[in-house]
N, C-alpha and C positions, 0 to 999 in steps of 0.2 A: 640192601639193598648192592649189589656186587659193582666196580668200576674196573673197565681198564682201560687205557690211555686214547685209542680212541672214543671214549662212551664222555670226556670231557674237549667239551666243546667252546666254541670261540663266541665271546655275544658283545659286537659289539658297541655294544648298552650299556655294554657292565667296565668299566675299570675293572687292569688285570682282568676278565672273563675266563679267561685263558681255564680258571678249576675253577672251583663252583666253589660260590660260599659258604656251604657247609664243609667245603673240604680244607679252605682256608682257617676255618675260624675252629676246627675240631682240636681238639685237645689231644695232647702226642697219646696219650695212655692207647683212647676210640681211634683216633686211628695203626696203631698196632695189631691192634687190638686185634682189627678189618684187617691190616697184611695177616694177620696169625693166622684168622676164619680163613686165610687164599681169597678175601672181598677183591679185592687188592694185586697186582705185579710188576706195577710199571715203576713211574718216574715220581717222584717224593720234591722236588721243584712247587713250589706256591704251594706247600699240604704243609698246614699246623705255626702259619705263621707267628714270628717274635720269637722261638724256639731253633731253640740248638742240633743241626745237624749231625752224622756220622758218619766217613768214612768206614769199612770192614777190613781187616787183615785178622785172620784163625790162621795158628797154625802151631804143630809141636813142640814146647819147652825146649830142645835143644835147638829147633832157632831162636829163640826170644830175645834173650839179651842182646841180640847183633842186632836186633830186627828193631828193639830197641835204642842201641847206640844210633840204632840206622836214622830213627823219627830223630835223638833228639842232636843232633850233626847237622837235618837239615830242617826245621823247625819252617821253613816257610811251607813249603811240600807237606812236610809232615810235623802234623800240628797237632803231639796227640792230647786227647779230652781224658780217656779211662782209660786199664787194663786191669782184664778181669787174673783172678787170681787162678793157679793153673787147673784146669778141669773140671770150672765150674763156669755156666754159659750163664750166672745171670751176673747185670753189672748195678749191682743197689745206687753207687754214687751220680745215676748218671738219670736213676729212672723206675721207676715201683714197677716189681713184676716183668723188668726184661727179662727176653731167654732172648741170646742170640742165634737159637740152634730154627726160629721158628719166626724171628717178627723184620725180619730184611726182607722189601717184597722181590728181592731177587736175585742168588747168590753164582760169584762164578767159581767154580770145582776146576783149581789146576793142581800138575802132577807133577814132578819131575819139571816145573819148570812153561810145562803146553798144560792151555785150555781142555778143557777135555769136555767139560760138560755145566750144566744150567743147572741151580732148582729150582725151586719156592719155598724150600724148611728141609735142614741137614739133618735131622736128629735121628736118620737109621748113619749118618757117617758121624758124630760125634764121638773125641777119644779122648778119654780121660786124663792126654797130657799136653791136651791141645790149653793152649795163651793168646784173650781175646788182645784185639787194637785197636780201640776205636778213634780217630783221628780226625780234624774240626774237617767242616764240608763248607766248600762257599757259599750256596744256599742258606747258608744261618744268618749272612749281610745280608742277601737279597730285601728281605720283608723292609728294613732300612733304608736301602736305595732305595725302594717303591714310596715310602712313606713321606720323603723329602722332592718325591717329584721326579727323581729317574726311572721309567720304565720300562722293561725290558722282556728281548722279542719273547724269546725259545716259551718266559709265561705267561705270556700273550697269546701266545702261536700254540701251546700245549705239548712243548718238544723237552727234548732232552738239551741242553743245552754241547755247544761243542767242542770235548774237547781235543790234544792235539797233542803231539810227542814232538819236540825236543830238543835242539841244543847247546839249553843247561844243565851239566852237569851233576847229579851231587854229587853228597863226601862221603864215599864205599866204608862199607862198616860188615865188615866178616864179606862174605855174600852178599850181601845187596851193593846195590849199587845198579848206576845208570844216571838221565837225560831227566829231568823235572817233566813230568807232565802239566798241561793251563789247559784252563777257559777257556770260549771269548765269548766275552761279550759288546754286541757292536755301542758307542754311545758318539752324537756330537763330543767335540771337541769341548762347548760348556762342561755338560752332563760327564767327563770323563777326568773332568776336574774337579769336580763335587766328588765322584764317586772314588777319585779317590782319599782326598778328606776323611769322609763318612766312610770307610770300610778303612783307615789305620786302627777305627779304634773295637778292630776289630781279630787280632793279632794267633789268636784260638784259629779262625777260619781265615786265616791267609793269605787276612790282612791286606799291604797292599800291592799294587797290580807289579808286574816282574818285568813286563812291558806292555807298550802300547806303538800305534803305530805300524813298519812293516813288518806284513809278520815272517817273512827271508830274512831277519837279522839275527832269530832266532832259529833254523831251521825250517821252514814250514811252510814248504815249495807251495798246496799250494791250500789257497783255506777254503775255498768250498767244498777242500773234503776232507771232515776230522777223521783221526785216528777212532775215534769212541761221540756217540751221541750223535745230535742230526745235525747239517747246515744252517748254516744262519745270513740272511739277507746282509749285505755293506750294504746303509741306504748310501747318496749322494749327500755330502757332508759332513758322514762316520767316519769313527776311524775304530781299530778293528782291540780289542780290552783285553791283556788278560792278563788272567790273575791262575798261581800257583794253585794245581789243584792234588787232591786226593786222593784221585791214578797212578798218581806214581809209584807209591811202590807194588803194584801189580808189574810193570817195565820193573824194577824192583825186584820180585819172582821168580821173574823168565832168567835174569841171568842169576839169583844161586841156587834155582832149581835144587828145591826143595820139597824133599818126597810126597807129603798134597799141602798143601794150600788154601781156603777157601775165603774166598773174597767178594764183597755189595756190587752185583753188577754195577758199569760205572751211568749210576742216575739214580738207582735205587738204594735211597740214603737207611741209619734206624736216626729215627725219629725221639731226638731227644726228655725230660723234665727240664734240665736244662735254659733259663729265659738268655734267649742268647741275647741281651748285652752281659751274660757273664763272660762272654768268648770277648770281652775287649776289658776286663781290667784284671787280665794279668793271669798263670796258670792253671786252668781248673785241678784238683784232690785229683788225686791218677789214685 
């Protein structure tokens, strides 16, 4: 059966019903196979709950050392969870039979720092000098939030989480620099405090929020117009809570202008075989 985002509909009689149970409970390998066969090309939030999801950046080897330094200097938005060998499309430390050329639902292709195309596989673009970086994703801690009663509207409504450019600057490395991108989830003050406690256990998935409250304090002029993802309603009694986001390297790529860089399309992640709670036990082996 093929799924698209429009096929995943909400049902108010089920908790977190925006994503069908068969996808929430499917193994990462099953989801990757579905993605590889192009039976799903959308947002992976709420899929394979309990497993670490990752953002993607693929660069020619000449940029790899500077990009690794960039991630190491900015662990909040860019927590490294996996690095491939040069020219190798597999990532055995992150999962069985991962092929990074096919196992992301949608890829963004940048040339000279400009987004030029999207694709559902990158076999034809693969180069022998490519190095793959996988960066922890906040989707990883969403299961823990929901399990402890912190509901997430973008999952309930089957939307891609709202993401914004900010004025929070990262520490440069070589040609890579720029502002931090954040993801936003609206919560009551009580739930926001609980979410801070829960996400502190997930340093490899961005950890605690970088800000909550007035979005203008971090350079967001209009909260109703995210730079990526879908708008999310903020209801009475709620505050916007902002976590550092693994889309941050895409902003850095625009500044670095590498000849070619391939990333995930925002919301379309690599689902690994790593249990999500392992993201709270210190750095993973890369």
